[in-house]
N, C-alpha and C positions, 0 to 999 in steps of 0.2 A: 563532187566537191562539197555540195551542201551537206551531204550525209557525214563526211569526214569532219567538217566544221561542228555538226551538231554532236558528233561523238566527243570531239575535244571540249566543247562547251559543257556537257554533261560530265566529263571527267574533271574539269576544273571547278565545277559546281559542287561534286562530290567530295574533293579536297577541301573546299571551303567548309563544307558542313562537318567534316571530320575534324579539321583542326579547330573549329569553333566548339565542337563537342569535347575535345580532349583539353583545350587550353583556356576556354572562356566558360561555357555553360556549366561544365561539372564542378570546376573549382568554385564559381560564383555561387552556385547552388548550395554547396558545402558551407562557405563563408556565410551566406544568407541565414542557413538553418543554425549554425553554431554561434555567430556572432550576434544575431538579432532574435531569432524566434526562441532559441534554448534559454538565453538569460531571462526573457520575460516570463516564460512558462515556469521555470523553476522559482523565480522569485515571487510570482503570484501564487503558486501552489506551495509554497514553504518547503522545497525538497530539502534535504540534509545533504551534508557534505560527501557522505558515502555515495548517495544515489546520484547526486551531481557527478562526482568523478566517474561512476559506472556509465553514465549517459556519455560523457566526453569520450571515455575509452571506445564504448560501442560504435559511436558515430565516426571517430578516427578511423577505426578498424575496418568499418564498412567503405570509408571513402578510399583508403589505401588500396583495398581489394578491386573496387570499381575502377580506379585510375590504372592499378597495376596490370590488371588482367586486360583493359582496354589498350593499353600501350603494347603489351606483349601479343594482342591480337593482331595489331596493325603492323608490328616489326618483325614477327617472326616469318621466315622465309619457309614457304611449303609449295614451292614451285617445282616442276620437273626440270632438272638442270642438264641433263644428257639422256641419251637414247639407252634403253635397257636392251638385254639380249632377247629376252622373251617378253614380248607385249603382246597387247590385245588389238591396238590400232595404231595407225600413222597419223601424225598431225602435219597438214600441209602447211600450215602457218609457220610453226616452230621447227619443221623438218627434222622431227624426232619420231622414234618409236616410244610410245608411252604405255605404262603399266595398267592394269585394270582399275577401273574407277577413276582414272585421271582424265580430266575434260579440259578443253581450251576455254579459257575466259576472254571474251571479246574486248572487255574493259581493262582488264589487267594485261591482256595481250600476251598471254604465258599460259602453258598447261599447269594444271594444280594437282598436287597428289591427293587421291581420295577427295575430290572436290565436292564439297557440300553445297555451297550457295555463295553468291557474291553479295557481300553485305554493304549496302549504299551508305550507311552512316559511318562505318569504319573504312569506306573505300578500299576494301580488300576482300579476297576470296578466303573463305573459311575451308581448311583442309585438314590434311593429315596431322601436321605439327601445331596448327593454332586452334584446332577445335576445342581443346581443353580450356583455353583462355576465353574463348567466346562463351561457352555455355557457363563458366564461372562468372564471367562478366554479366550475363543475363541474370543469373542468381543472385549477385549481391546487387545489381540494380534494383531487381523485385523486393529484396529485403529492405534496402535503403529507402525505397519509395513507400512501403508500408510503414517504416519507421518514422519517416518524415510526416507521413500523413497524419499519424497520431500527434506528434508534435503540433502540426500545423492546425488540427482541429482544436486542441486546447488553446492555442494561440489566438484563433478566431474567437473562442468564448471569453478571452480575456478582453477581447475589443467590443463584442457585442452579446446581446442576450440570446438565449436559444430561440426566443419567439422571432426576434429579428433575423436570425439565421434562416428559419423557414421563410420568411418574407423575402429574404435576399435571393434564396433559391427560386422562388416563384418569379421574381423580377429577371432573373438570369434566363431561365428556361421558358417562360412565357411572355413573349412580346406583348400581348394584349394587357397583362397584369400591370405592365410598367405604366400604362395610361390610366388604369384603373386606380392605382396606388396614389395616396395623396403625399406620400414621402418620396423626395425625388432621389434619384442614384446618387450614393455617396462612396467613400472610400471602403466602407463596410462591404459593399458588393464587390470591390476589387479583391478583399481578402477572401471572401466566399468563392469568387471566380478561380483564384488560385488553388483554393482547397479543391474545387470541382475538378481542375486540370490535374491536380496531384492523383485524384482517383481514377481519372480516365488513363493516366499513364500507367497506374497499377494494372488496370485491365488489360491494356495493350502488351506490356512486358510481360503479364502472367500468360497470356496466349502464347507468345513467342518462347517462354521458358517451358511451358508444357509441351509445346510441339517438338523443340529441339531435344529436351531431355527425353521425350519418350522415343525419338529416333535413336539418341545415344544408348539407351537401355536396349533397344532392339539390335543394334550394330548395323544401322542402314544409314545412308546418307538421303538427303532431301528428294533426290531423284527417285529412290526405291522407298520413299516413305509410305506408299499404300500397300506395301508388301507385308502381309500378315505373318507373323512368326511365333511359334511356341516357345516360351522361354521357361528355363528352369533356373535355379539358382546359380549353378555353376556358369551356364551361359551369360546371365545377367552379370555375374562378377567380372567375367572376362570382358565383356563388351565395354563395361565402365572402365576396367583398367587399361583397356586398348585406347582410351581417350585420356584418362587423367594419370596414366603412367603407373609405374610399379610403386611409386612413393606418394600415392594418392592422398594419404592422409596428411601430407604436408602441403600438397598442391591445392587443397581446397581451402586452405587457411593462409597461404602466402604465394602470391602469383609468381615471385622470383625463385622459388624453391625448384630445385632440379628434381625432376620426376620422369625418367626416360620412359619411352614406350617398351613393351616387350619386344625383344629383338625378332622374334618370329613373325609378329604382326607387322614391323616395320619392312623386314625382307619380303613380305607378302604384297605390300603396297607400293614398292619402288622397284 
């Protein structure tokens, strides 16, 4: 009973995090950067109209791809719907014969086609049909964080001098320096703290990006990530096409573009 309650609580907590990420955190971050940070930076450094428009287009493009791929990762069904004639194992929970690399997720309570892992933040399993969106989500998150970090750095410099930036970093990361410094903490330290958090998110998302892209290039899921495979250009191309689809050139720039997976690859995994 306690275990079941804990499982339900964890699932609810996951859902709350997921909905907050989709409907609150990501839009608010975009609005903050575009409505507050961008105008101040552009006005302070006297950007021209063309450069101003370029940054608006780039920021909006990144935002649409982050949100689009995030939504598609969540709502794309990649579960095993029925038994297959030739399978590798039988699931006692779902009561079906499942294909190779299909595994049961205790949180989703369903078997997932070519299951890679269960994403806590999206509250979904990443598998055959939504791995494309998940990897592109990580890609655009990393690009957006780097892009915003540059903006935030110049935004901080419009508020404080470089010397004060160094002192704020010392006050944030060295508790003893706070007592040694004659200047009390101020809003400047909050600006610098947000910039540091931006840098930490770049590091974290960068590690996730490298890990999952490396697996995608090798044609393996997380369970088999330790396997070493020798790749040539043909294998690399096929592995990436098996994730991003036959119209990969559209998939990487627009999350809602149709890019079907190669038929022989789909038949192999269902």
